[in-house]
C-alpha positions, -999 to +999 in steps of 0.1 A: +352-055+110+377-053+138+414-055+131+440-075+147+469-062+166+492-070+139+470-054+112+465-023+132+503-019+135+508-024+098+484+005+090+499+027+116+535+018+103+525+028+065+508+059+075+540+069+095+562+057+064+543+082+042+558+110+061+589+099+077+616+095+048+653+090+054+677+109+029+715+110+030+715+142+051+689+129+075+683+091+076+657+074+093+661+055+127+637+026+123+628+005+153+616-031+153+603-047+186+597-083+192+585-099+222+622-108+236+643-086+214+646-048+200+664-037+169+672-004+154+686+004+121+696+039+105+684+038+070+690+059+038+657+054+018+671+073-013+695+047-020+679+018+000+709+011+021+712+004+060+741+029+073+741+015+109+723-013+130+721-025+166+701-050+185+699-065+219+712-095+201+748-082+193+778-098+210+788-063+227+753-064+244+754-101+253+767-095+287+741-069+297+718-076+323+686-058+333+651-052+325+640-048+289+636-010+290+672-009+301+685-031+275+667-009+249+683+020+263+717+003+259+708-003+223+701+033+216+734+041+231+751+018+208+731+029+177+739+065+186+774+058+188+777+039+157+758+067+140+782+093+152+812+072+142+796+071+105+792+109+106+754+110+110+740+135+138+704+140+126+679+113+122+642+111+115+629+087+141+605+059+128+587+043+156+575+015+132+538+017+142+547+010+182+534+035+207+561+059+218+562+043+254+584+018+271+612+003+251+606+024+222+611+056+243+640+041+260+657+033+230+652+068+218+665+084+250+697+061+247+704+073+214+698+110+223+723+107+253+748+093+229+746+127+208+720+119+181+695+145+174+660+141+163 
């Protein structure tokens, strides 16, 4: 029985989620990547709330032009700045079942340049 691409990603995502948990002291930076856009959330899993969020659809990134990888880096910088404003310095990175490559890696690097540690 072969798995579809979506089923494979869901299995990987569940495997990652077993180990990566967001707490109040070290929340989880979750990434969702669609074909067009990229989204990032900082989540406290103990309370079940989103502390900060950013995406390529936000108004502040509406005028940004460039490749998808460059836009993902900008989203990473925005989420990093929002996290630092909220008093969050360390996060656990949840790649959401995607390979740490391309847009996901670019978002992580952008968040690191903004000052987040993970």
